[in-house]
C-alpha positions, 0 to 999 in steps of 0.5 A: 330305556323308559317303560322297561318291565320286570323280566326284560333283558338288555344286551350290552356290548363292549368293544374293549375292557374298561377299568370299572363299570357303573350301574345306575338305577332310577325308578319313576313314580310309576312302578311299572317302569324303570330305567337301567343304564349299564355303562361298562362291563369290565373283567379283571382277567378277560373282557366279556364281549357279550353280557345280559342284564336280567331285571326283576321286581321283587316286592318294592325293589328292582333287582339287576342280574348280569349274565355273561353271554359267551363266558361262564354259566352258573347252574343249579337245581331246586331241592325237595327233601323229607324232614330228617333226610339229607339235602344235597345242594350243587353249584355247577359252572359251565365253561369254567375258568377257575373262578371262585365258587361259594355257597350262601344260606338264606341269611346270606351267610357263607356256608362254603368258600371254595372248600373252606366252611366258614359257617360253624354248622357241622350239618353242612358237609362238603361232598365234592369241590372242583373248578366246575362244581361245589356240592354240599350236603345238609343232614337232618333237614328241618323246616327251619332249613327251608328257603333260598340258598345262593350260588355265587361265582366270582367273575367280573361281574359276579354271577349269582343264582339261587336254589330253593330247598323245600321240606316235606313233612309226613303226617305225624299221626294217623287215627281212625275214630268210629262213632259206635264200636258195635253197630246193628245191621241197617244202621249208619255209622260215622268214621273219622280219619285224622292225619296231623301236622303234615306239609303239604296237606294230605289226601285221605282215601277210604276203603272197605275191603277192596272197595274204595269209598268216598269221604268228606275232608276238611283241612286246618292250617296251623303255622306251616303245618296242615291237619286233615280230617276225613269223615265217612258215613257207612250203612252196615249190614251183616256182610260187613262184620269183620271187614276192615275199613282202611284209611289211606294217605296220599302224600309226597313224603310217605308211601303206603301210610295207612291205618284200619279198623275192623267193623263189628256188626250184630245181626239177626239169626240166619236159620236153616232146616236140614233133613237128616233122615231119610237122606234121600227119597220119599217120606213114607208112612211108617218110616221115621223122619229126623230134622235138624235146625241150624241158626247163626247170628251175632250174638249167637242165638240162645233161644231155639224152638220147633212148632207146627204152623196153623196146627198143634204139634203131634204128641208123638213128635219128639223135640230135642234141642235143635232136632225134631224126630218123628219115629212113625210117620202117618198122613196126619203128620202132614203140614209145615214145621217151623224152627224159630231162633232169636237173639238180642237183635231179633227173631228169624225162622225157617219152615219145612213142609212135610208130605207123607206118601203111601208105602207104595209111592215111587214118585220123587217128591218136591223139595220138602225143606222150605225156608220162610222169607224174611219179614223185610228186605234187610232180613234177606239171606241169599243162601236161604232164599235160593233154598226157598225158591227151589222148594217153592218151584218144586212144589209148584211143579208137583201141583201142576203135574197133579192138575194136568193128570186129573184133567186128562183122567176126566177127559178119558173117562168122559170119552169112554162113557160117550163110546158106551152110550153110542154103542148101545144106541146103534146096537138097539136099532140094528136089523131087518124091518118088514111091512104087513104085506110082506107076511106070508111071502116067504113061500111065494114064487114071485112078487105078484104071488106074494102080494096075493098070498099076503095076509088079508089079500087084496080084499082088505087092502082098504082096511090095512095100514102100514107103519114105518119105524 
């Protein structure tokens, strides 16, 4: 059969048993073809009426494997085992006719022949033996045990199949190395996680707290082992202080293998001013005011001081550590009071805007406490920012109300002035007006008599003039 390729099958039929069989193999100069001629297939016990020949090319050699069609079938499965564990090899026979089963190692040495162990290796132990199965365990598996193990069935022709043992090796060491043990907020640090001597190569995953991060991995192979190193670049902030960075390994030989390191981050102080007295209400003249400054940072702030922005601190103000006390408020105390704190990383501050009200004031003031915004986005503290915005919005609302009130007062005053002017104008021009001819007409019986009796009479009419206002 010229042109037969690897993996092809030849079906051979035999009508009667023959005393022997012969297999001829010839390989032509071209490796792509092979001629296999199967003359006879004979069994010592029964004739095999239908058989197959499986032809495979392995390297430079062609292999022929004869498989009975309707007779006994030999089956097994590949085995994957973790180094040091137990591997179980099973050779099973379907439609068994009590033929002999044996197991061979990769060096073709017989491990078990039926239930007898010729190989002097106590790590191999018989688990089960019957006409249909030979099951053997191998304890304390090592890399040297990896390979193909052959199951043979003594039929005519003999059957042979192999099972492959694959040995998994978990990482022997998992280490995180940090470039800087102590970092400053805003810095970018480098972390490296190394998983040594594993098989196959591991997959490394990074987590900061519960958040997964992305690293860059490199794989090195030494013999049959793999060493994987993953690099992570991380920009740290004050919120990362005390947070664990976890290196987690994904490998078929091990579960939940991880190691972690806690970040240590130094940052500038966070400053907050609180009003102790009065607890609520207005800061009125004559009453006391007590403020407290709290600062937190890493390292803890050691230098803390009070000052008045754009003005000198009043002499009657008492500063004791983080506390500021004004025992008797007056309006000259109005202004912005600042608490500054510093540590080895830097300096921060928080402001308090003071407005002193009259003793009769009843309107609630805007929020006095005002935390100064940081000098840069990296110094931003979200808790302080919320207080700052609240104070800022309260101050803006107070200014808006004052402006609106002033405008309304001016408009009302202008309208009152206008009403007064108009009233006086109309009052001056109200009454009855008379002509010169009407003088002396009070006693006249009628209009004609009034004209005749008027001052000057008709004789002087040409000399009279009338004026109308």
